C-alpha positions in Angstrom: -7.5 -18.0 -8.6 -5.8 -20.9 -7.0 -6.0 -21.7 -3.2 -2.3 -20.8 -2.9 -2.8 -17.4 -4.6 -5.8 -16.8 -2.2 -3.7 -17.6 0.8 -0.8 -15.4 -0.3 -3.1 -12.5 -1.1 -4.7 -12.8 2.4 -1.2 -12.7 3.9 -0.1 -9.8 1.8 -1.4 -6.9 3.9 0.4 -8.3 7.0 3.6 -9.0 5.1 3.5 -5.6 3.5 2.8 -3.8 6.8 5.7 -5.7 8.5 8.1 -4.7 5.7 6.9 -1.1 5.5 7.0 -0.6 9.3 10.8 -1.0 9.1 11.3 1.7 6.4 12.0 5.2 7.8 11.3 6.8 4.5 7.8 5.4 4.4 7.1 6.7 7.9 8.4 10.1 6.9 6.3 10.1 3.7 3.2 9.0 5.6 3.7 11.7 8.2 4.1 14.4 5.5 0.9 13.2 3.7 -1.1 13.3 6.9 0.1 16.8 7.7 -0.7 18.1 4.3 -4.1 16.3 4.2 -5.0 17.8 7.7 -4.0 21.2 6.5 -6.1 20.8 3.3 -9.1 19.6 5.3 -8.7 22.6 7.7 -8.3 25.1 4.8 -11.4 23.8 3.0 -13.5 22.8 6.0 -16.4 25.0 4.7 -16.5 23.3 1.3 -17.9 19.8 2.0 -18.4 19.1 -1.7 -14.7 19.6 -2.4 -13.7 17.6 0.6 -16.0 14.7 -0.5 -14.6 14.8 -4.0 -11.0 14.7 -2.7 -11.9 11.8 -0.4 -13.5 9.9 -3.2 -10.4 10.4 -5.4 -8.1 9.2 -2.6 -10.2 6.1 -2.0 -10.1 5.3 -5.7 -6.4 5.7 -5.8 -5.9 3.5 -2.7 -8.0 0.8 -4.2 -6.0 0.9 -7.5 -2.7 0.9 -5.6 -3.8 -2.2 -3.6 -4.7 -4.1 -6.8 -1.4 -3.0 -8.3 0.5 -4.1 -5.2 -1.1 -7.5 -5.3 -0.2 -8.0 -8.9 3.4 -6.9 -8.2 3.5 -9.3 -5.3 2.4 -12.2 -7.3 4.7 -11.3 -10.2 7.6 -11.0 -7.7 6.7 -14.4 -6.2 6.6 -16.0 -9.6 10.0 -14.5 -10.5 11.4 -15.6 -7.2 10.2 -19.2 -7.8 11.7 -19.1 -11.2 15.0 -17.8 -9.9 15.2 -20.4 -7.2 13.8 -18.5 -4.2 15.9 -15.3 -4.0 15.2 -13.7 -0.6 14.7 -10.0 -1.4 13.3 -9.0 2.0 16.1 -10.3 4.2 15.5 -10.1 7.9 12.3 -8.0 7.6 10.0 -11.0 7.5 
């Protein structure tokens, strides 16, 4: 991995968060997930093995999504460079 790629990947979480924070549909989706997850945890609070298994699945999914997001970011960056620097994020960044 080049130094440029390393720098960009280090910036990615901040850039992603700034972009996502401006999206109302993301906030709604996050709120719905948190409510459903809290309800699930409450319903199954007496089954620690199930809760642990679900938490492990969620952690695995989150890790995979971060890697996928990084790859999409780098691909988008490459495409933008090849297209002459098209600004897809507008005023969000």
